C-alpha positions in Angstrom: -59.6 202.3 85.5 -56.5 204.4 84.9 -57.0 206.0 88.3 -56.8 202.8 90.0 -53.5 201.9 88.2 -52.1 205.0 89.3 -52.7 204.5 93.2 -49.4 203.4 93.6 -48.1 200.7 96.3 -46.0 201.8 99.2 -42.8 199.6 100.4 -41.6 201.2 103.7 -41.1 205.0 102.4 -41.1 204.1 98.5 -44.0 204.6 96.3 -43.9 202.4 93.3 -46.0 201.9 90.2 -45.7 198.6 88.3 -44.8 198.6 84.6 -47.3 198.2 81.9 -47.1 194.6 82.1 -45.5 194.0 85.3 -42.9 191.1 84.4 -41.6 189.1 81.3 -40.4 185.6 81.4 -38.1 183.2 79.4 -38.2 179.7 79.6 -35.3 177.5 78.1 -34.5 173.9 77.9 -31.3 173.1 75.9 -27.7 173.3 75.5 -26.3 176.7 76.5 -23.3 178.3 78.1 -24.5 179.5 81.6 -21.3 181.7 82.0 -21.5 183.3 78.3 -25.3 184.0 79.1 -24.4 185.9 82.4 -21.6 187.9 80.7 -23.9 188.7 77.6 -26.6 190.2 80.2 -24.0 191.8 82.4 -22.9 193.8 79.3 -26.3 194.7 78.3 -27.2 196.2 81.5 -23.9 198.2 81.6 -24.6 199.4 77.9 -28.0 200.4 78.8 -26.8 202.7 81.5 -28.2 200.7 84.7 -24.8 199.9 86.0 -21.7 202.3 85.4 -18.7 200.6 83.5 -16.0 199.1 85.2 -17.9 198.9 88.7 -18.3 195.2 89.1 -17.7 195.8 92.9 -21.1 197.8 92.9 -23.0 195.1 90.9 -26.4 194.7 92.4 -26.7 190.8 92.7 -28.4 190.5 96.2 -28.9 187.1 96.4 -27.2 183.9 95.2 -27.9 180.2 96.2 -26.3 177.1 94.4 -27.4 173.3 95.4 -25.0 170.9 94.0 -26.6 167.6 93.1 -24.3 165.3 91.0 -27.1 162.9 89.9 -30.0 165.4 88.9 -27.8 168.2 88.2 -27.2 171.3 90.1 -29.6 174.1 91.1 -29.0 177.9 91.1 -30.8 181.0 91.8 -29.5 184.9 91.7 -31.1 188.0 91.7 -30.2 191.3 90.2 -32.0 194.4 91.6 -31.2 197.3 89.1 -32.2 201.1 89.3 -31.7 204.3 87.3 -33.1 207.6 86.7 -34.7 208.2 83.2 -33.8 211.6 81.4 -36.1 214.4 82.6 -38.9 215.1 80.3 -38.2 218.8 80.5 -34.5 218.2 79.5 -33.2 218.5 75.9 -30.1 218.0 74.2 -27.8 216.4 76.9 -30.6 215.3 79.0 -30.2 215.4 82.9 -31.7 212.6 85.3 -35.3 213.1 86.5 -35.4 214.0 90.0 -38.8 212.6 90.4 -38.9 209.2 88.6 -36.8 206.1 89.1 -36.8 203.0 87.3 -36.4 199.8 88.8 -35.8 196.3 87.2 -35.3 193.2 89.5 -33.8 190.1 87.3 -34.5 186.7 88.9 -32.7 183.7 87.4 -33.3 180.0 88.3 -31.3 177.3 86.7 -32.4 173.4 87.5 -30.5 170.3 86.6 -27.4 172.1 85.2 -24.8 169.7 83.8 -21.6 170.0 82.1 -21.3 168.3 78.8 -19.4 168.4 75.5 -20.8 169.2 72.1 -19.1 169.4 68.6 -19.2 172.3 66.5 -17.3 172.8 63.3 -15.0 169.7 64.0 -14.1 171.1 67.3 -15.0 170.0 70.9 -16.6 172.6 73.4 -17.5 172.4 76.8 -21.3 174.0 77.6 -24.2 173.0 79.8 -27.5 171.6 79.7 -30.1 173.2 82.1 -33.5 174.3 82.4 -33.3 178.0 82.7 -36.2 180.6 83.9 -35.6 184.1 83.7 -38.1 186.8 85.1 -37.8 190.6 84.5 -39.7 193.0 86.6 -40.3 196.7 85.9 -41.2 199.3 88.4 -41.5 203.0 88.4 -40.7 204.7 91.8 -42.1 208.0 92.1 -40.8 210.7 94.4 -37.7 208.8 94.9 -35.8 211.6 96.5 -38.8 212.7 98.7 -38.6 216.2 97.5 -42.5 216.7 97.7 -43.2 214.4 100.5 -40.6 216.0 103.1 -41.5 219.4 101.8 -43.8 221.2 104.2 -45.3 223.2 101.5 -45.4 220.8 98.6 -46.6 217.4 100.7 -50.6 218.7 100.8 -50.4 218.9 97.0 -48.6 215.7 96.3 -51.6 213.4 96.2 -53.6 215.8 93.9 -50.5 216.0 91.5 -49.8 212.4 91.6 -53.3 211.1 90.4 -54.0 214.0 88.1 -51.4 216.3 87.0 -48.9 214.0 86.8 -50.8 211.0 85.5 -49.8 211.2 81.9 -46.4 211.4 82.5 -46.6 208.4 84.9 -48.4 206.1 82.3 -45.7 207.2 80.1 -42.9 206.1 82.5 -44.8 202.8 82.9 -44.5 202.0 79.3 -40.9 202.9 79.1 -39.7 200.6 82.0 -42.0 197.8 80.2 -40.3 198.4 77.0 -36.7 198.3 78.9 -38.1 194.7 80.3 -39.1 193.7 76.7 -35.8 194.8 75.1 -33.8 192.5 77.4 -36.0 189.9 76.9 -35.8 190.1 73.2 -31.9 190.3 73.6 -31.8 187.0 75.5 -34.1 185.2 73.2 -31.8 186.4 70.2 -28.7 185.3 72.1 -30.4 181.7 72.9 -32.0 181.6 69.4 -35.5 181.5 70.6 -38.7 182.9 68.4 -38.9 186.5 69.2 -42.0 189.0 68.4 -40.2 192.5 67.5 -39.6 192.7 64.1 -36.1 194.2 64.5 -33.5 192.1 66.4 -32.8 193.9 69.7 -29.0 194.1 70.4 -28.0 192.5 67.1 -24.9 194.6 66.7 -23.6 193.8 70.3 -24.1 189.9 71.0 -23.8 187.1 69.0 -27.0 184.9 68.6 -26.4 181.3 69.9 -24.3 179.3 67.4 -22.6 182.2 65.6 -19.1 183.0 66.0 -16.3 181.0 67.3 -16.9 181.8 70.8 -16.7 178.8 73.1 -19.9 177.5 74.3 -22.4 179.1 71.8 -23.9 176.2 70.9 -26.8 176.0 68.1 -30.0 174.4 69.0 -30.4 170.9 67.5 
């Protein structure tokens, strides 16, 4: 069974292994501030090293679509496509990046029925939105992303054997790591939205407020 999981999928010249659990989802329907949620997740991905700080021009938003409907509310899609090389397993101290593995996380946003509303909090009126939100976090591991094995005439004949046997334990570990990354951002989002979580500790608690805490405009507690 493990051998079957490690067969890999090839897209053009890329060799991908899905995360232990390929994707995690969030569905939420209540008042929340769309822009603040966007900014919170933006900051999380920067903090976790998926994007360099102060490089919004390179932000990997590959798709955006807005359909305006004043009656039913607007509908919006956008996709983020992140990639980063994890620390090399041989490194210690100031860990260097792996030259063989690269993590990918795709984030799919879909919002329906977006309507601007006003709510009262602490005696003050705030502008926010009501919307039906679906977020999907999908993780994959790319192997031999620099093609140092497959393009090397000496290493190429041995790559399949190493990939399926010698590297099997390491690949399984990487699959678990990218799944945990997806699960962490799911928990951060649930914490922000005030949803039920499954982790015993609060992921991201030190950096981002929960929904309804603080005095930031648009952070509205669930009713």
